[in-house]
Structures are given as C-alpha cells and as structure tokens.
C-alpha positions as CSV (number, residue, x, y, z in Angstrom):
1,M,10.1,-57.2,0.4
2,L,10.8,-60.3,-1.6
3,A,11.7,-58.3,-4.7
4,Q,14.2,-56.2,-2.7
5,T,15.8,-59.4,-1.3
6,L,16.2,-61.0,-4.7
7,E,17.6,-57.8,-6.3
8,K,20.4,-57.4,-3.7
9,R,22.2,-60.5,-5.0
10,P,20.6,-61.3,-8.3
11,V,23.1,-63.9,-9.5
12,R,22.9,-65.8,-6.2
13,S,19.1,-65.4,-6.3
14,G,19.0,-66.9,-9.8
15,F,20.9,-70.0,-8.6
16,I,18.5,-70.5,-5.6
17,L,15.5,-70.0,-7.9
18,G,16.8,-72.6,-10.3
19,A,17.5,-75.1,-7.5
20,I,13.9,-74.6,-6.1
21,T,12.5,-75.2,-9.6
22,V,13.5,-78.9,-9.3
23,L,10.6,-79.4,-6.9
24,G,8.3,-78.9,-9.9
25,F,9.6,-82.1,-11.5
26,A,9.1,-85.7,-10.5
27,P,9.1,-87.0,-7.9
28,S,7.7,-83.9,-6.1
29,S,5.8,-82.7,-9.2
30,V,4.4,-79.5,-7.8
31,F,3.8,-78.0,-11.2
32,L,3.1,-74.5,-10.0
33,I,6.6,-74.0,-8.6
34,P,8.4,-73.6,-12.0
35,I,5.8,-71.0,-13.0
36,L,6.4,-69.0,-9.9
37,T,10.3,-69.4,-9.9
38,C,10.5,-68.4,-13.6
39,A,8.2,-65.4,-12.9
40,L,10.7,-64.3,-10.2
41,L,13.6,-64.9,-12.6
42,F,12.0,-62.8,-15.3
43,F,11.4,-60.1,-12.8
44,L,15.1,-60.1,-12.0
45,L,16.1,-60.0,-15.6
46,H,13.7,-57.6,-17.3
47,E,15.6,-54.3,-16.6
48,E,19.2,-55.6,-16.5
49,T,22.0,-55.2,-19.1
50,A,22.7,-58.1,-21.5
51,K,25.8,-59.0,-19.5
52,K,23.9,-59.2,-16.2
53,I,21.1,-61.2,-17.9
54,F,23.8,-63.7,-19.1
55,L,25.1,-64.2,-15.6
56,I,21.7,-64.5,-13.9
57,S,20.3,-66.8,-16.6
58,F,23.4,-69.0,-16.4
59,S,23.1,-69.1,-12.6
60,F,19.4,-70.1,-12.8
61,S,20.0,-72.9,-15.3
62,F,23.1,-74.1,-13.4
63,G,21.2,-74.2,-10.2
64,L,18.4,-76.2,-11.9
65,L,20.7,-78.7,-13.5
66,I,23.1,-79.2,-10.6
67,A,20.2,-79.8,-8.1
68,G,18.2,-81.9,-10.5
69,T,20.8,-84.2,-12.0
70,S,22.5,-85.6,-8.9
71,W,22.1,-89.0,-10.6
72,I,25.0,-88.1,-12.8
73,Y,27.3,-88.3,-9.7
74,V,25.6,-91.5,-8.6
75,S,26.2,-93.2,-12.0
76,L,29.8,-92.0,-12.3
77,H,30.9,-92.6,-8.7
78,D,28.7,-95.3,-7.2
79,F,28.5,-97.5,-10.3
80,G,31.2,-96.2,-12.6
81,G,33.9,-96.3,-10.0
82,M,35.1,-92.7,-10.6
83,H,36.9,-90.9,-7.7
84,P,34.4,-88.6,-5.8
85,V,36.3,-85.5,-6.7
86,L,36.4,-86.3,-10.4
87,A,32.7,-87.3,-10.3
88,I,31.7,-84.0,-8.6
89,F,33.8,-82.1,-11.2
90,A,32.2,-84.0,-14.1
91,T,28.7,-83.3,-12.8
92,I,29.5,-79.6,-12.3
93,L,31.1,-79.4,-15.8
94,L,28.1,-81.0,-17.5
95,S,25.6,-78.7,-15.7
96,A,27.7,-75.6,-16.5
97,T,28.0,-76.6,-20.1
98,F,24.3,-77.0,-20.7
99,A,23.6,-73.8,-18.7
100,L,25.3,-71.9,-21.5
101,P,22.5,-72.0,-24.2
102,P,19.9,-70.3,-21.9
103,A,22.4,-67.6,-20.9
104,I,23.5,-66.9,-24.4
105,I,19.9,-66.8,-25.9
106,Q,18.4,-64.6,-23.2
107,A,21.4,-62.1,-23.4
108,L,21.1,-61.9,-27.2
109,L,17.4,-61.4,-27.2
110,A,17.7,-58.7,-24.4
111,K,20.2,-56.9,-26.6
112,V,17.7,-56.8,-29.4
113,V,14.7,-55.8,-27.3
114,P,15.5,-53.2,-24.6
115,S,11.9,-52.6,-23.6
116,P,11.3,-54.0,-20.1
117,H,7.6,-54.6,-20.7
118,R,8.3,-56.5,-23.9
119,R,11.0,-58.5,-22.3
120,L,8.7,-59.6,-19.4
121,L,5.7,-60.5,-21.5
122,V,7.3,-61.8,-24.7
123,I,11.0,-62.0,-25.0
124,L,12.1,-63.7,-21.8
125,P,9.4,-66.4,-22.0
126,I,10.3,-67.1,-25.7
127,G,13.9,-67.1,-24.7
128,L,13.3,-69.7,-22.0
129,A,11.4,-72.0,-24.3
130,L,14.0,-71.7,-27.1
131,S,16.7,-72.4,-24.6
132,D,15.0,-75.7,-23.7
133,W,14.8,-76.6,-27.4
134,C,18.5,-75.7,-27.9
135,R,19.6,-77.9,-25.0
136,G,17.8,-80.7,-26.9
137,W,20.4,-80.7,-29.7
138,F,23.4,-78.7,-28.4
139,L,26.4,-81.1,-28.1
140,T,24.1,-84.1,-29.2
141,G,21.4,-82.9,-26.7
142,F,20.6,-82.9,-23.1
143,P,16.9,-82.0,-22.8
144,W,16.6,-83.2,-19.2
145,L,14.6,-80.8,-16.9
146,S,13.1,-78.8,-19.8
147,I,10.5,-76.6,-18.0
148,G,7.6,-78.2,-20.0
149,Y,8.2,-81.6,-18.3
150,S,7.2,-80.1,-14.9
151,Q,3.6,-79.8,-16.3
152,I,3.4,-83.5,-17.2
153,P,0.8,-85.0,-16.9
154,I,-1.6,-83.3,-14.5
155,S,-1.2,-79.6,-15.4
156,P,-3.8,-78.2,-17.8
157,L,-0.8,-76.8,-19.8
158,S,0.1,-80.4,-20.8
159,N,-2.7,-80.2,-23.4
160,Y,-0.3,-78.3,-25.6
161,A,2.0,-81.3,-25.9
162,P,0.0,-83.1,-28.7
163,V,0.1,-79.8,-30.8
164,L,3.5,-78.2,-30.1
165,G,5.4,-80.9,-28.2
166,I,7.1,-80.5,-24.9
167,Y,8.8,-77.2,-25.9
168,G,5.3,-75.8,-26.7
169,V,4.4,-76.7,-23.1
170,S,7.6,-74.9,-22.0
171,L,6.4,-71.8,-24.0
172,A,2.9,-71.9,-22.4
173,C,4.5,-72.2,-18.9
174,A,7.0,-69.4,-19.6
175,C,4.3,-67.1,-20.9
176,C,2.3,-67.5,-17.7
177,S,5.5,-66.8,-15.8
178,G,6.1,-63.6,-17.8
179,S,2.6,-62.4,-17.1
180,L,3.1,-63.1,-13.4
181,G,6.4,-61.3,-13.5
182,Y,4.6,-58.3,-15.0
183,L,2.3,-58.3,-12.0
184,F,5.2,-58.5,-9.6
185,K,6.7,-55.5,-11.3
186,Y,3.5,-53.5,-10.8
187,L,3.2,-54.6,-7.1
188,A,6.9,-54.0,-6.4
189,T,7.0,-50.5,-7.9
190,K,3.4,-49.5,-7.2
191,E,3.6,-47.9,-10.6
192,I,0.4,-46.2,-11.8
193,N,-0.1,-48.4,-14.8
194,P,-3.7,-48.8,-16.1
195,N,-2.6,-51.7,-18.2
196,W,-1.4,-54.0,-15.4
197,K,-4.3,-56.2,-16.2
198,V,-2.3,-57.5,-19.2
199,G,-0.6,-59.7,-16.6
200,L,-3.9,-61.5,-16.0
201,I,-5.2,-61.5,-19.6
202,M,-2.4,-63.6,-21.1
203,P,-2.4,-66.5,-18.7
204,T,-6.2,-66.6,-18.8
205,L,-6.1,-66.9,-22.6
206,I,-3.4,-69.6,-22.4
207,L,-5.4,-71.6,-19.8
208,C,-8.7,-71.3,-21.7
209,L,-7.1,-72.5,-24.9
210,S,-5.5,-75.4,-23.1
211,I,-8.9,-76.4,-21.6
212,A,-10.4,-76.2,-25.1
213,L,-7.8,-78.6,-26.4
214,A,-8.4,-81.1,-23.6
215,P,-11.4,-83.0,-25.1
216,I,-9.9,-83.3,-28.6
217,K,-9.3,-87.0,-29.5
218,W,-6.2,-86.9,-31.7
219,T,-6.0,-90.7,-31.9
220,E,-8.4,-93.6,-31.6
221,K,-8.3,-97.3,-30.7
222,I,-7.6,-99.7,-33.6
223,S,-9.7,-102.3,-31.9
224,Q,-11.9,-102.8,-28.9
225,K,-9.9,-106.1,-28.3
226,S,-7.0,-105.7,-25.9
227,T,-3.5,-107.1,-26.2
228,T,-2.0,-108.7,-23.1
229,V,1.6,-107.8,-22.1
230,S,4.1,-108.9,-19.5
231,L,6.9,-106.5,-18.5
232,L,9.7,-108.3,-16.7
233,Q,11.7,-106.4,-14.1
234,G,14.6,-108.7,-13.1
235,N,16.1,-106.2,-10.5
236,I,19.7,-107.2,-11.2
237,A,21.8,-104.9,-9.1
238,Q,24.1,-102.7,-11.3
239,N,27.2,-103.6,-9.3
240,V,26.9,-107.3,-10.1
241,K,25.1,-107.1,-13.4
242,W,28.2,-107.5,-15.6
243,T,30.2,-109.8,-13.3
244,P,30.9,-113.4,-14.5
245,E,29.5,-114.9,-11.3
246,W,26.1,-113.4,-12.0
247,L,25.9,-114.1,-15.8
248,S,24.4,-117.5,-15.6
249,K,22.1,-116.5,-12.7
250,T,20.8,-113.5,-14.6
251,M,20.1,-115.5,-17.7
252,M,18.1,-118.1,-15.7
253,I,16.2,-115.5,-13.8
254,Y,14.9,-114.0,-17.0
255,L,14.3,-117.4,-18.7
256,D,12.3,-118.6,-15.7
257,M,10.3,-115.4,-15.7
258,V,9.5,-115.7,-19.4
259,R,8.4,-119.3,-19.0
260,Q,5.7,-118.2,-16.5
261,E,4.1,-115.8,-19.0
262,K,1.5,-116.6,-21.6
263,T,0.7,-113.1,-22.7
264,D,0.8,-111.8,-26.3
265,L,3.9,-109.6,-25.7
266,I,6.7,-110.4,-23.2
267,L,9.2,-107.6,-22.8
268,L,12.7,-107.7,-21.1
269,P,14.6,-104.5,-20.3
270,E,17.7,-103.0,-21.9
271,T,20.7,-105.3,-21.8
272,A,18.6,-107.8,-19.9
273,I,21.1,-110.5,-21.0
274,P,24.6,-109.1,-20.2
275,L,26.3,-111.0,-23.0
276,L,26.8,-110.5,-26.7
277,S,24.0,-112.1,-28.7
278,T,26.5,-114.2,-30.6
279,N,27.8,-115.6,-27.4
280,V,24.5,-116.7,-26.0
281,P,24.2,-120.5,-26.1
282,E,21.9,-121.9,-28.8
283,W,19.8,-123.8,-26.2
284,Y,18.8,-120.5,-24.6
285,W,17.6,-119.0,-27.9
286,R,15.8,-122.3,-28.7
287,A,14.0,-122.2,-25.3
288,L,12.8,-118.6,-26.0
289,R,11.6,-119.5,-29.5
290,E,9.8,-122.6,-28.3
291,H,8.0,-120.6,-25.6
292,A,7.0,-118.0,-28.2
293,Q,5.7,-120.7,-30.5
294,K,3.8,-122.6,-27.8
295,N,2.0,-119.6,-26.5
296,D,1.7,-117.6,-29.7
297,S,3.8,-114.9,-28.0
298,H,6.3,-112.3,-29.1
299,I,9.4,-111.9,-26.9
300,L,11.4,-108.7,-27.0
301,L,14.6,-108.4,-25.1
302,G,17.5,-106.0,-24.7
303,I,21.0,-107.4,-25.5
304,P,24.3,-106.1,-26.9
305,E,25.1,-107.2,-30.4
306,K,28.3,-107.5,-32.5
307,S,27.9,-107.1,-36.2
308,E,29.8,-109.0,-38.9
309,E,31.8,-105.8,-39.5
310,G,32.9,-105.9,-35.8
311,K,30.7,-103.0,-34.6
312,F,28.9,-103.2,-31.3
313,Y,25.2,-102.1,-30.9
314,N,22.9,-101.7,-28.0
315,S,19.9,-103.6,-29.4
316,V,16.4,-105.0,-28.8
317,L,15.7,-108.3,-30.4
318,H,12.2,-109.5,-31.4
319,I,11.9,-113.2,-31.1
320,S,8.9,-115.1,-32.3
321,S,8.3,-118.7,-33.5
322,D,9.6,-118.1,-37.0
323,K,11.8,-115.0,-37.1
324,T,14.1,-112.6,-35.3
325,N,14.1,-108.8,-35.9
326,R,16.2,-106.1,-34.3
327,Y,16.2,-102.5,-33.3
328,R,19.6,-100.8,-32.7
329,K,19.9,-97.7,-30.5
330,H,20.5,-94.7,-32.7
331,H,20.9,-91.7,-30.3
332,L,23.9,-92.7,-28.1
333,V,24.8,-91.1,-24.9
334,P,28.3,-89.5,-24.9
335,F,30.5,-91.0,-22.1
336,G,27.8,-93.6,-21.5
337,D,27.2,-95.6,-24.7
338,Y,30.4,-94.3,-26.3
339,F,33.4,-92.1,-25.7
340,P,33.9,-89.3,-28.2
341,M,37.5,-88.6,-29.3
342,R,38.7,-91.9,-27.8
343,S,42.4,-90.9,-28.3
344,I,41.8,-88.2,-25.8
345,T,39.2,-89.7,-23.5
346,S,40.7,-93.2,-23.2
347,V,42.3,-92.2,-19.9
348,L,38.9,-91.4,-18.5
349,L,37.4,-94.6,-20.0
350,N,40.1,-96.6,-18.2
351,A,39.3,-94.9,-14.9
352,L,35.6,-96.0,-15.1
353,S,34.1,-99.4,-14.5
354,M,31.5,-98.9,-17.3
355,P,31.1,-102.0,-19.5
356,M,29.9,-101.8,-23.1
357,S,30.9,-98.2,-23.6
358,N,31.9,-98.5,-27.2
359,F,28.6,-98.8,-29.0
360,S,28.0,-97.7,-32.6
361,S,24.9,-95.9,-33.7
362,G,22.1,-97.7,-35.4
363,A,20.2,-96.3,-38.4
364,A,18.2,-93.1,-37.8
365,N,15.1,-94.5,-39.4
366,Q,14.2,-98.0,-38.4
367,K,10.9,-99.6,-38.9
368,P,8.7,-100.5,-35.9
369,F,8.1,-104.2,-35.1
370,D,5.1,-105.8,-36.7
371,L,3.8,-108.1,-34.0
372,G,0.5,-109.0,-35.6
373,K,-2.0,-107.5,-33.2
374,Q,0.2,-104.5,-32.7
375,I,3.0,-102.5,-34.4
376,L,5.5,-101.6,-31.8
377,G,7.6,-98.4,-32.0
378,V,10.8,-99.1,-30.0
379,D,13.4,-96.9,-28.4
380,I,16.1,-97.6,-25.9
381,C,16.8,-95.8,-22.6
382,Y,17.8,-92.1,-23.2
383,E,16.3,-92.0,-26.7
384,D,12.8,-91.3,-25.3
385,A,14.1,-87.8,-24.2
386,F,14.0,-86.8,-27.9
387,G,10.4,-86.4,-29.0
388,E,11.3,-85.6,-32.6
389,E,13.1,-89.0,-32.9
390,I,10.2,-91.0,-31.4
391,I,7.8,-89.8,-34.0
392,R,9.9,-91.2,-36.8
393,Q,8.0,-94.5,-36.3
394,L,4.6,-92.9,-36.6
395,P,1.9,-93.2,-37.8
396,E,2.7,-96.9,-38.3
397,A,3.4,-97.7,-34.7
398,T,0.2,-98.4,-32.7
399,V,2.0,-98.7,-29.3
400,L,5.4,-97.4,-28.1
401,A,7.9,-99.2,-25.9
402,N,10.9,-98.0,-24.0
403,F,13.6,-100.5,-22.9
404,T,15.8,-99.1,-20.3
405,N,18.2,-99.7,-17.4
406,D,17.9,-96.9,-14.8
407,A,19.8,-99.0,-12.2
408,W,22.8,-96.7,-13.0
409,W,21.0,-93.9,-11.1
410,G,20.4,-95.8,-7.9
411,E,17.8,-94.3,-5.6
412,S,18.2,-90.8,-7.0
413,F,15.6,-88.6,-8.7
414,G,16.7,-90.0,-12.1
415,P,14.3,-92.9,-12.6
416,Q,11.3,-90.8,-11.6
417,Q,12.3,-87.9,-13.9
418,H,12.9,-90.4,-16.7
419,L,9.4,-91.8,-16.2
420,Q,7.9,-88.3,-16.4
421,I,9.8,-87.9,-19.8
422,A,8.2,-91.1,-21.0
423,Q,4.8,-89.8,-20.0
424,A,5.4,-86.7,-22.2
425,R,6.1,-88.9,-25.2
426,S,2.7,-90.6,-24.7
427,I,0.9,-87.3,-24.8
428,E,2.8,-86.0,-27.8
429,T,2.1,-89.1,-29.9
430,G,-1.3,-90.1,-28.6
431,R,0.0,-93.6,-28.0
432,E,0.1,-96.0,-25.0
433,L,3.6,-96.6,-23.9
434,L,5.2,-99.7,-22.3
435,R,8.2,-99.0,-20.1
436,V,10.3,-102.0,-19.1
437,T,13.3,-101.5,-16.8
438,N,15.8,-103.5,-14.9
439,T,15.2,-102.0,-11.4
440,G,12.3,-99.6,-12.1
441,V,10.3,-97.7,-12.8
442,T,8.5,-100.3,-15.0
443,A,5.1,-99.0,-16.0
444,V,2.3,-98.8,-18.6
445,I,1.3,-95.3,-19.6
446,N,-1.9,-94.4,-21.4
447,H,-2.2,-92.1,-24.4
448,R,-2.9,-89.1,-22.1
449,G,0.3,-89.6,-20.2
450,H,-1.3,-91.1,-17.1
451,I,0.2,-94.2,-15.5
452,I,-2.2,-97.2,-15.8
453,T,-0.1,-99.5,-13.6
454,R,3.5,-99.7,-12.4
455,L,5.8,-101.9,-10.3
456,P,7.7,-100.7,-7.2
457,Q,11.3,-100.0,-7.7
458,F,14.0,-102.5,-6.7
459,S,11.7,-105.5,-6.8
460,E,11.9,-108.7,-8.9
461,N,8.4,-108.8,-10.4
462,V,6.3,-108.9,-13.6
463,L,3.9,-106.2,-14.6
464,R,0.9,-107.6,-16.5
465,A,-1.5,-105.4,-18.3
466,E,-3.9,-105.1,-21.2
467,I,-3.2,-102.4,-23.8
468,Y,-5.0,-101.0,-26.8
469,G,-3.3,-100.0,-29.9
470,R,-4.2,-96.6,-31.4
471,K,-4.2,-95.1,-34.9
472,G,-4.2,-91.5,-36.1
473,I,-1.6,-88.8,-35.7
474,T,-1.3,-85.7,-33.5
475,P,-0.2,-82.4,-34.9
476,Y,3.2,-82.8,-33.2
477,S,3.7,-86.1,-34.8
478,Q,3.3,-84.4,-38.2
479,W,5.3,-81.3,-37.6
480,G,7.8,-82.2,-34.9
481,N,9.4,-79.2,-33.3
482,L,9.2,-77.1,-36.4
483,A,5.8,-75.6,-35.5
484,F,7.1,-74.5,-32.1
485,V,10.2,-73.0,-33.5
486,L,8.3,-71.1,-36.3
487,L,5.7,-69.9,-33.8
488,S,8.5,-68.6,-31.4
489,F,10.3,-66.6,-34.1
490,I,7.0,-65.2,-35.5
491,I,6.1,-63.9,-32.0
492,I,9.5,-62.4,-31.7
493,L,9.2,-60.6,-35.1
494,L,5.7,-59.4,-34.3
495,S,6.8,-58.0,-31.0
496,L,9.6,-56.1,-32.7
497,K,7.4,-54.5,-35.4
498,S,4.2,-53.9,-33.5
499,R,3.5,-51.1,-31.1
500,P,1.8,-52.7,-28.0
501,Y,-1.0,-50.7,-26.4
502,W,0.8,-50.5,-23.1
503,S,3.7,-48.7,-24.7
504,K,2.4,-45.3,-23.7
505,T,3.4,-46.2,-20.1
506,E,6.9,-47.1,-21.0
507,K,9.7,-44.5,-20.6
508,R,10.8,-43.0,-23.9
C-alpha cells in the first residue's frame, strides 16, 4: 500500500521523504528515521531511468535542505535585514544548488549500473554517501545535514566515525537503507526470490562490525590530572551586538566575567569583543594580561583583526602573562564572512545589515596553541563542519576548541545541528572538545561525542568543567576522507566486475 502511494507521485514523494529525514537530526535525533526514509527513497529509485532518478534524488535532497536549514532565512531576514521575499529566494536557491550533487551522482551511477538489485544493495547507498562528501567541497562546501550526522552520537553506526569519518557513517547508514529497500522490494512485489535474506545479512554485518569497533580505545589520556576550564557565554543579542551603544557594555560584561574566573583556561566566544583588536583600549588588554598572570590562566577570545597590510581576519587571540598568539579563520563562509565577486554582489551586501563581511582567509595550516598543560586545536564557527580541516592540528593538539556565534540563527534548529556536528568531530579525532558560544549552545564534549555538561541557550552564564587532554591518533585523523573515497570506488568497481549470487533471479 505504501509502495503504491509513493510510486504514484515519485518526485513529490521524494521531497516529502527528504523533509521527514530532518527529524533524524538534532534536536529530534530519531536516528532510525533517516535509515527508513533513505530505504524508501532507494525503493523509489532502483528501477527508474537515469532522468527520473535525477529528478527524484534532487527532490529528496531539496526537501531535506529546505526543511532543515530554515536558519538561513532567520539569519538573512531577522538579523541580516533582508526583505522576506529575497530571504526566501536565497534560502531556496542555496538548497536547490546543493541538491544538485546528489542528483547528478545518483543519475550517473544508475546509468552505469542498470541492474535493480545492484542499485539497491550497492550503487544507491554508495551514491548517497559520495553525495554527502561532494557537498563537503562543492562551491567551497556545505556539508550540513550529511546523513551520517543523524547517527551522532548514540547510534551504534557512529563507531565508524573514528575510522572513516562522518562520510563513512553516511555509507554505513545508506547500506543499511539499501538492504531495507531490498526487503521492501520483496514484500511489495511478493517476488519468489530465495535470496531475499541478503537484505538482512548486510545490515547485520554492518551492525556487528560497528559493535566490534566500540571498545577500541583509539586515544588515551595524557595525564590523570585534569585541567580546569571556564567557557563564557555573554548572551549578547545579535540585533544589538554591533551597535555603538552596546560596545562598552559588551566589553565590560566579558571583563567582569573573566575577573570572576580562576581556572586554567578561560574561553570567550567568536567576536566576543565587537571591535577591531587594534582599537581596543590598552587598559583593557592590560586588565586581561594581569588577570592571566595573577591566576596563572590562559585567556582565549574571539575578536576581529586588521593586519598591517590592511586585511581583516576573524581571529582568536591567546592572551597569557607574557605573550599573545593568534589563530585566523581559514575556511570562510561565502556571503557571511566574505562576499565573492564583490563587484557583482556589492548590491546584495549593501542590502544586508551584516557587519564584518569582508574577512580574508587565514593560513591553511596553523599550529595549535601551546597552553602548558594542554595543546589546544582551535577552529572558528563553521570550520568545525569540515573534519578533514580539523585534523590538520593533530596529533599535536590534546584538546579541541570551537569558538562560535550561533546567535545569527535565533531559536531555529541551527544551533542544535551545529552542536551535533561538533560532537562528530570529537568522535573522529578521539579528543575532548570545548564549544564556547555567544548565545548557545556552550558545551563540553567528551572524546566519544557525548556532552559532559552544557549551558541553556540565551542565558548569560559561565560553564565550568574539568577536562583531560588525550594523545594518540584515530585512523580518520591519519587518512582523512581518502580512506572513505577509496573504499567507495573499490566497492563500485567490484560490483561492476563480480557476478553476485543473486543474479540468477534478475531478468536477463
């Protein structure tokens, strides 16, 4: 009955399935939903022409992105000042653009492999995982809502993350969906197929291997002695953050919060001080340095910088008693941190109330901060969505830290989804992760991706915790996404050359 309903309007069904898939991600986090919706998607696709597969795949991905990234509209309209019609158009355009890679990949693979059985069990799952990977670099990358994130951190399939990264988790998830789709095909057609049990064997093997990976300790503590941290959540509303009236107040809020802390590490969020570092009064820097010296603390804060060459950077400064180091954001967000082709997009820039939208990119390989007790791997905001960039600071980094300002997304799903992405980075690297934000979600995440402690959103508060640095390196930290990509293409090649034992049941 369900199969017949879906097949009547497959393109519309694909869109609905994509929208439902959002429930698998934070904040709902029902991780079984994406496995089921992808199984139904594969069932719709496996016997279709390449053209129809393109349309249905595009519809699914578009439904997933448009339903799951409503925060784009919030940031553009509510805080960027864009007209509602233009904000809706921009959100639709972005979702449609990044729905293209899945549609193209699935259509091309279907053209190469016409066998419905092979499509269900191998090609469509591989295509979905490769699509997630492609979205991670296509047009500078938008890996948001990759299927693997839906399994973080409680699904057994998350155990693949330290080995193959988040796209390996996507692959495991998609293979389970393909097998389930194979069972749907058997039940829907009531086909006399003695090999229908293949649909049970593959997910069982995937699950068993995942369970076997669970007890492996890829990393270990560098010491049994903890490091104390304070994460400062100032809760400065985005609509007043950059106004002159709030500048002095914001600076004093954070300075007063810093002065209350005596921990080893004191972290302030991205652009905590809404002023160029060169324009900050010397007395303010002196007060921070004196506090660091008095309490033997290390203070790290987000602040915009202007270099001697006149370039602007979104930076994190490390302030201690005797030195100041910096990290400059490398992976910038188009139309957020900078506007590409400014001669063309200057009209759009003038229509938005988005301060500091002309940043330059920092160096690709920057050393982590040596803080004595810990070596801190730093990234800013959206950078933590790119696992292969985070591992550049490993194995030196003993702890990771993400400095962000998710206030741009208001009360949407965005901050919760971003937290889930950070949890994936912890699992991939086997490191504890400190996440300090302006309005939330500020949290401390352990090396297994579980939240140790967190602050409620939209509250002015300090999160205090004890953390443990870790040494060692996971397979993913060594190989990056290369292992996943090679494995995917090897499986595709084997499926083309081999003769599967269920082939006798296929139509010749």
